[in-house]
VMD Tcl script that builds the backbone (N, CA, C; Angstrom):
set m [mol new atoms 294]
animate dup $m
set s [atomselect $m all]
$s set {name element resname resid chain x y z} {
  {N N MET 1 A -35.689 47.262 -2.930}
  {CA C MET 1 A -35.628 46.010 -3.664}
  {C C MET 1 A -35.106 44.920 -2.716}
  {N N HIS 2 A -35.738 43.755 -2.801}
  {CA C HIS 2 A -35.301 42.603 -2.016}
  {C C HIS 2 A -34.167 41.885 -2.748}
  {N N LEU 3 A -33.471 41.023 -2.072}
  {CA C LEU 3 A -32.363 40.286 -2.677}
  {C C LEU 3 A -32.806 39.443 -3.868}
  {N N ASP 4 A -34.053 38.951 -3.852}
  {CA C ASP 4 A -34.544 38.120 -4.963}
  {C C ASP 4 A -35.033 38.946 -6.152}
  {N N GLY 5 A -34.959 40.281 -6.069}
  {CA C GLY 5 A -35.393 41.142 -7.156}
  {C C GLY 5 A -36.800 41.679 -7.007}
  {N N THR 6 A -37.512 41.264 -5.964}
  {CA C THR 6 A -38.855 41.777 -5.705}
  {C C THR 6 A -38.760 43.245 -5.307}
  {N N THR 7 A -39.670 44.053 -5.846}
  {CA C THR 7 A -39.683 45.470 -5.483}
  {C C THR 7 A -40.975 45.810 -4.760}
  {N N TYR 8 A -40.890 46.802 -3.892}
  {CA C TYR 8 A -42.049 47.297 -3.162}
  {C C TYR 8 A -41.985 48.814 -3.131}
  {N N VAL 9 A -43.108 49.430 -3.475}
  {CA C VAL 9 A -43.242 50.879 -3.379}
  {C C VAL 9 A -44.495 51.141 -2.557}
  {N N GLY 10 A -44.329 51.829 -1.441}
  {CA C GLY 10 A -45.491 52.112 -0.611}
  {C C GLY 10 A -45.106 52.474 0.796}
  {N N ASN 11 A -46.071 52.369 1.683}
  {CA C ASN 11 A -45.899 52.771 3.073}
  {C C ASN 11 A -45.175 51.700 3.878}
  {N N TRP 12 A -44.399 52.172 4.865}
  {CA C TRP 12 A -43.654 51.314 5.777}
  {C C TRP 12 A -43.928 51.747 7.210}
  {N N SER 13 A -43.824 50.792 8.128}
  {CA C SER 13 A -43.882 51.093 9.549}
  {C C SER 13 A -43.053 50.039 10.279}
  {N N ASP 14 A -42.119 50.466 11.092}
  {CA C ASP 14 A -41.235 49.538 11.828}
  {C C ASP 14 A -40.572 48.526 10.889}
  {N N ASP 15 A -40.058 49.011 9.763}
  {CA C ASP 15 A -39.355 48.186 8.764}
  {C C ASP 15 A -40.228 47.103 8.127}
  {N N LYS 16 A -41.547 47.309 8.135}
  {CA C LYS 16 A -42.467 46.363 7.499}
  {C C LYS 16 A -43.432 47.124 6.612}
  {N N GLN 17 A -43.886 46.455 5.551}
  {CA C GLN 17 A -44.909 47.044 4.680}
  {C C GLN 17 A -46.156 47.261 5.530}
  {N N ASP 18 A -46.695 48.479 5.488}
  {CA C ASP 18 A -47.850 48.779 6.315}
  {C C ASP 18 A -48.605 49.940 5.686}
  {N N GLY 19 A -49.864 49.718 5.341}
  {CA C GLY 19 A -50.638 50.712 4.598}
  {C C GLY 19 A -50.751 50.285 3.153}
  {N N PHE 20 A -50.842 51.246 2.257}
  {CA C PHE 20 A -51.022 50.931 0.839}
  {C C PHE 20 A -49.675 50.813 0.137}
  {N N GLY 21 A -49.564 49.812 -0.763}
  {CA C GLY 21 A -48.331 49.653 -1.517}
  {C C GLY 21 A -48.495 48.740 -2.706}
  {N N LYS 22 A -47.424 48.645 -3.508}
  {CA C LYS 22 A -47.401 47.777 -4.683}
  {C C LYS 22 A -46.120 46.968 -4.653}
  {N N GLU 23 A -46.279 45.642 -4.763}
  {CA C GLU 23 A -45.148 44.718 -4.764}
  {C C GLU 23 A -45.124 43.993 -6.109}
  {N N THR 24 A -43.936 43.926 -6.704}
  {CA C THR 24 A -43.766 43.270 -7.995}
  {C C THR 24 A -42.643 42.250 -7.886}
  {N N TRP 25 A -42.902 41.020 -8.348}
  {CA C TRP 25 A -41.932 39.946 -8.299}
  {C C TRP 25 A -41.179 39.864 -9.617}
  {N N PRO 26 A -39.981 39.277 -9.620}
  {CA C PRO 26 A -39.168 39.192 -10.834}
  {C C PRO 26 A -39.870 38.491 -12.003}
  {N N ASP 27 A -40.806 37.576 -11.719}
  {CA C ASP 27 A -41.512 36.878 -12.796}
  {C C ASP 27 A -42.640 37.706 -13.412}
  {N N GLY 28 A -42.920 38.901 -12.838}
  {CA C GLY 28 A -43.962 39.778 -13.379}
  {C C GLY 28 A -45.255 39.779 -12.589}
  {N N ALA 29 A -45.422 38.858 -11.652}
  {CA C ALA 29 A -46.615 38.879 -10.790}
  {C C ALA 29 A -46.567 40.140 -9.942}
  {N N HIS 30 A -47.756 40.648 -9.596}
  {CA C HIS 30 A -47.752 41.833 -8.735}
  {C C HIS 30 A -49.010 41.902 -7.874}
  {N N TYR 31 A -48.854 42.620 -6.758}
  {CA C TYR 31 A -49.936 42.871 -5.825}
  {C C TYR 31 A -49.982 44.366 -5.570}
  {N N GLU 32 A -51.192 44.895 -5.578}
  {CA C GLU 32 A -51.387 46.297 -5.247}
  {C C GLU 32 A -52.544 46.381 -4.267}
  {N N GLY 33 A -52.261 46.906 -3.082}
  {CA C GLY 33 A -53.312 46.984 -2.087}
  {C C GLY 33 A -52.776 47.285 -0.715}
  {N N ASN 34 A -53.502 46.822 0.278}
  {CA C ASN 34 A -53.189 47.144 1.668}
  {C C ASN 34 A -52.337 46.063 2.327}
  {N N TYR 35 A -51.475 46.541 3.220}
  {CA C TYR 35 A -50.604 45.682 4.013}
  {C C TYR 35 A -50.789 46.024 5.480}
  {N N ARG 36 A -50.514 45.050 6.322}
  {CA C ARG 36 A -50.474 45.281 7.767}
  {C C ARG 36 A -49.381 44.408 8.360}
  {N N PHE 37 A -48.437 45.029 9.035}
  {CA C PHE 37 A -47.315 44.322 9.665}
  {C C PHE 37 A -46.554 43.433 8.680}
  {N N GLY 38 A -46.421 43.883 7.424}
  {CA C GLY 38 A -45.658 43.150 6.424}
  {C C GLY 38 A -46.436 42.121 5.628}
  {N N ASN 39 A -47.729 41.960 5.905}
  {CA C ASN 39 A -48.564 40.981 5.201}
  {C C ASN 39 A -49.640 41.663 4.376}
  {N N LYS 40 A -50.032 41.022 3.274}
  {CA C LYS 40 A -51.198 41.505 2.525}
  {C C LYS 40 A -52.392 41.389 3.450}
  {N N HIS 41 A -53.085 42.503 3.677}
  {CA C HIS 41 A -54.166 42.499 4.650}
  {C C HIS 41 A -55.121 43.646 4.333}
  {N N GLY 42 A -56.367 43.319 4.059}
  {CA C GLY 42 A -57.342 44.323 3.629}
  {C C GLY 42 A -57.655 44.099 2.153}
  {N N THR 43 A -58.070 45.131 1.476}
  {CA C THR 43 A -58.458 45.025 0.069}
  {C C THR 43 A -57.235 45.149 -0.833}
  {N N GLY 44 A -57.210 44.303 -1.883}
  {CA C GLY 44 A -56.095 44.374 -2.814}
  {C C GLY 44 A -56.382 43.647 -4.106}
  {N N TYR 45 A -55.424 43.778 -5.032}
  {CA C TYR 45 A -55.502 43.144 -6.351}
  {C C TYR 45 A -54.197 42.396 -6.579}
  {N N PHE 46 A -54.299 41.099 -6.929}
  {CA C PHE 46 A -53.117 40.291 -7.222}
  {C C PHE 46 A -53.256 39.762 -8.642}
  {N N SER 47 A -52.180 39.882 -9.402}
  {CA C SER 47 A -52.159 39.398 -10.782}
  {C C SER 47 A -50.984 38.436 -10.947}
  {N N TRP 48 A -51.262 37.212 -11.429}
  {CA C TRP 48 A -50.234 36.209 -11.640}
  {C C TRP 48 A -49.780 36.239 -13.094}
  {N N ILE 49 A -48.617 35.667 -13.365}
  {CA C ILE 49 A -48.063 35.713 -14.722}
  {C C ILE 49 A -48.841 34.849 -15.716}
  {N N ASP 50 A -49.633 33.898 -15.240}
  {CA C ASP 50 A -50.416 33.067 -16.158}
  {C C ASP 50 A -51.687 33.767 -16.642}
  {N N GLY 51 A -51.933 35.003 -16.161}
  {CA C GLY 51 A -53.117 35.751 -16.566}
  {C C GLY 51 A -54.262 35.686 -15.575}
  {N N SER 52 A -54.116 34.896 -14.507}
  {CA C SER 52 A -55.134 34.833 -13.463}
  {C C SER 52 A -55.026 36.068 -12.579}
  {N N SER 53 A -56.148 36.425 -11.950}
  {CA C SER 53 A -56.123 37.582 -11.055}
  {C C SER 53 A -57.172 37.431 -9.961}
  {N N TYR 54 A -56.969 38.175 -8.885}
  {CA C TYR 54 A -57.900 38.193 -7.764}
  {C C TYR 54 A -58.029 39.628 -7.289}
  {N N TRP 55 A -59.278 40.060 -7.093}
  {CA C TRP 55 A -59.554 41.357 -6.506}
  {C C TRP 55 A -60.488 41.134 -5.336}
  {N N GLY 56 A -60.047 41.550 -4.155}
  {CA C GLY 56 A -60.896 41.380 -2.984}
  {C C GLY 56 A -60.127 41.518 -1.696}
  {N N GLU 57 A -60.546 40.743 -0.712}
  {CA C GLU 57 A -60.005 40.864 0.634}
  {C C GLU 57 A -58.909 39.832 0.903}
  {N N PHE 58 A -57.904 40.282 1.656}
  {CA C PHE 58 A -56.795 39.440 2.104}
  {C C PHE 58 A -56.712 39.530 3.618}
  {N N MET 59 A -56.200 38.458 4.235}
  {CA C MET 59 A -55.943 38.473 5.665}
  {C C MET 59 A -54.648 37.699 5.909}
  {N N ASN 60 A -53.648 38.383 6.464}
  {CA C ASN 60 A -52.361 37.748 6.783}
  {C C ASN 60 A -51.782 36.969 5.598}
  {N N ASN 61 A -51.734 37.609 4.449}
  {CA C ASN 61 A -51.174 37.068 3.193}
  {C C ASN 61 A -52.063 36.041 2.508}
  {N N ASN 62 A -53.222 35.738 3.032}
  {CA C ASN 62 A -54.126 34.769 2.415}
  {C C ASN 62 A -55.323 35.464 1.779}
  {N N ILE 63 A -55.852 34.856 0.709}
  {CA C ILE 63 A -57.128 35.288 0.147}
  {C C ILE 63 A -58.185 34.875 1.164}
  {N N GLU 64 A -58.854 35.878 1.735}
  {CA C GLU 64 A -59.821 35.577 2.787}
  {C C GLU 64 A -60.832 36.714 2.875}
  {N N GLY 65 A -62.119 36.342 2.801}
  {CA C GLY 65 A -63.193 37.331 2.801}
  {C C GLY 65 A -63.951 37.255 1.485}
  {N N LYS 66 A -64.422 38.379 1.006}
  {CA C LYS 66 A -65.154 38.442 -0.263}
  {C C LYS 66 A -64.203 38.832 -1.375}
  {N N GLY 67 A -64.369 38.192 -2.547}
  {CA C GLY 67 A -63.508 38.557 -3.655}
  {C C GLY 67 A -63.865 37.856 -4.946}
  {N N LEU 68 A -63.229 38.308 -6.011}
  {CA C LEU 68 A -63.419 37.772 -7.359}
  {C C LEU 68 A -62.094 37.234 -7.871}
  {N N TYR 69 A -62.059 35.923 -8.147}
  {CA C TYR 69 A -60.886 35.283 -8.738}
  {C C TYR 69 A -61.229 34.956 -10.183}
  {N N GLN 70 A -60.363 35.354 -11.099}
  {CA C GLN 70 A -60.555 35.064 -12.518}
  {C C GLN 70 A -59.361 34.270 -13.022}
  {N N TRP 71 A -59.625 33.077 -13.550}
  {CA C TRP 71 A -58.588 32.248 -14.116}
  {C C TRP 71 A -58.299 32.693 -15.542}
  {N N ALA 72 A -57.123 32.391 -16.020}
  {CA C ALA 72 A -56.713 32.775 -17.374}
  {C C ALA 72 A -57.589 32.133 -18.440}
  {N N ASP 73 A -58.199 30.980 -18.147}
  {CA C ASP 73 A -59.023 30.282 -19.137}
  {C C ASP 73 A -60.460 30.812 -19.204}
  {N N GLY 74 A -60.769 31.860 -18.413}
  {CA C GLY 74 A -62.090 32.475 -18.486}
  {C C GLY 74 A -63.041 32.100 -17.369}
  {N N ARG 75 A -62.700 31.111 -16.550}
  {CA C ARG 75 A -63.547 30.777 -15.399}
  {C C ARG 75 A -63.417 31.869 -14.351}
  {N N SER 76 A -64.437 32.008 -13.506}
  {CA C SER 76 A -64.353 32.968 -12.415}
  {C C SER 76 A -65.199 32.495 -11.238}
  {N N PHE 77 A -64.796 32.930 -10.062}
  {CA C PHE 77 A -65.573 32.689 -8.856}
  {C C PHE 77 A -65.618 33.996 -8.084}
  {N N GLU 78 A -66.839 34.430 -7.775}
  {CA C GLU 78 A -67.024 35.612 -6.953}
  {C C GLU 78 A -67.814 35.203 -5.734}
  {N N GLY 79 A -67.212 35.387 -4.575}
  {CA C GLY 79 A -67.884 34.989 -3.353}
  {C C GLY 79 A -66.954 34.964 -2.169}
  {N N ASP 80 A -67.215 34.006 -1.278}
  {CA C ASP 80 A -66.502 33.903 -0.008}
  {C C ASP 80 A -65.261 33.032 -0.141}
  {N N TRP 81 A -64.196 33.463 0.534}
  {CA C TRP 81 A -62.919 32.752 0.547}
  {C C TRP 81 A -62.437 32.615 1.987}
  {N N ILE 82 A -61.856 31.451 2.298}
  {CA C ILE 82 A -61.194 31.238 3.576}
  {C C ILE 82 A -59.895 30.493 3.303}
  {N N ASP 83 A -58.787 31.036 3.790}
  {CA C ASP 83 A -57.467 30.396 3.668}
  {C C ASP 83 A -57.163 29.983 2.216}
  {N N ASN 84 A -57.368 30.904 1.280}
  {CA C ASN 84 A -57.076 30.718 -0.151}
  {C C ASN 84 A -57.990 29.722 -0.861}
  {N N LYS 85 A -59.110 29.365 -0.246}
  {CA C LYS 85 A -60.033 28.399 -0.857}
  {C C LYS 85 A -61.440 28.979 -0.934}
  {N N MET 86 A -62.164 28.623 -2.011}
  {CA C MET 86 A -63.569 29.007 -2.112}
  {C C MET 86 A -64.303 28.354 -0.945}
  {N N GLU 87 A -65.062 29.141 -0.216}
  {CA C GLU 87 A -65.726 28.615 0.977}
  {C C GLU 87 A -66.971 29.438 1.224}
  {N N GLY 88 A -68.121 28.785 1.335}
  {CA C GLY 88 A -69.357 29.513 1.599}
  {C C GLY 88 A -70.092 29.830 0.308}
  {N N GLU 89 A -70.734 30.978 0.274}
  {CA C GLU 89 A -71.574 31.352 -0.867}
  {C C GLU 89 A -70.775 32.055 -1.949}
  {N N GLY 90 A -71.206 31.830 -3.188}
  {CA C GLY 90 A -70.571 32.496 -4.307}
  {C C GLY 90 A -71.130 32.013 -5.626}
  {N N VAL 91 A -70.636 32.604 -6.694}
  {CA C VAL 91 A -71.064 32.247 -8.048}
  {C C VAL 91 A -69.828 31.857 -8.847}
  {N N PHE 92 A -69.840 30.629 -9.369}
  {CA C PHE 92 A -68.768 30.131 -10.224}
  {C C PHE 92 A -69.271 30.182 -11.658}
  {N N LYS 93 A -68.521 30.793 -12.545}
  {CA C LYS 93 A -68.919 30.902 -13.952}
  {C C LYS 93 A -67.863 30.277 -14.842}
  {N N TRP 94 A -68.340 29.618 -15.903}
  {CA C TRP 94 A -67.456 29.036 -16.902}
  {C C TRP 94 A -67.533 29.894 -18.174}
  {N N PRO 95 A -66.523 29.807 -19.025}
  {CA C PRO 95 A -66.516 30.632 -20.240}
  {C C PRO 95 A -67.726 30.417 -21.159}
  {N N ASP 96 A -68.345 29.210 -21.089}
  {CA C ASP 96 A -69.484 28.922 -21.963}
  {C C ASP 96 A -70.803 29.435 -21.386}
  {N N GLY 97 A -70.748 30.144 -20.262}
  {CA C GLY 97 A -71.954 30.722 -19.692}
  {C C GLY 97 A -72.530 29.950 -18.521}
  {N N TRP 98 A -72.068 28.758 -18.262}
  {CA C TRP 98 A -72.547 27.976 -17.124}
  {C C TRP 98 A -72.181 28.638 -15.853}
}
mol reanalyze $m
mol bondsrecalc $m
mol representation Tube
mol addrep $m
């Protein structure tokens, strides 16, 4: 457990999260997936307390690569991400079917 109440269960290497693990923050947000040198890196799932979630690729703690982000209001984007932003090709859907 970290001083702020964040918990981590998973693999470690050289005192850093490395390999597969699950991190949970005091507010209820959580990440389950791969880490490298203490950063979210590789495939993972992140869930925020507002009901939004992301499943896909991470690089150095950023959403980067291919993935699906779903907002709590029903919108979703599945496609390419760079530095936590939609970038490149993908499909954006609205709750009304657009």
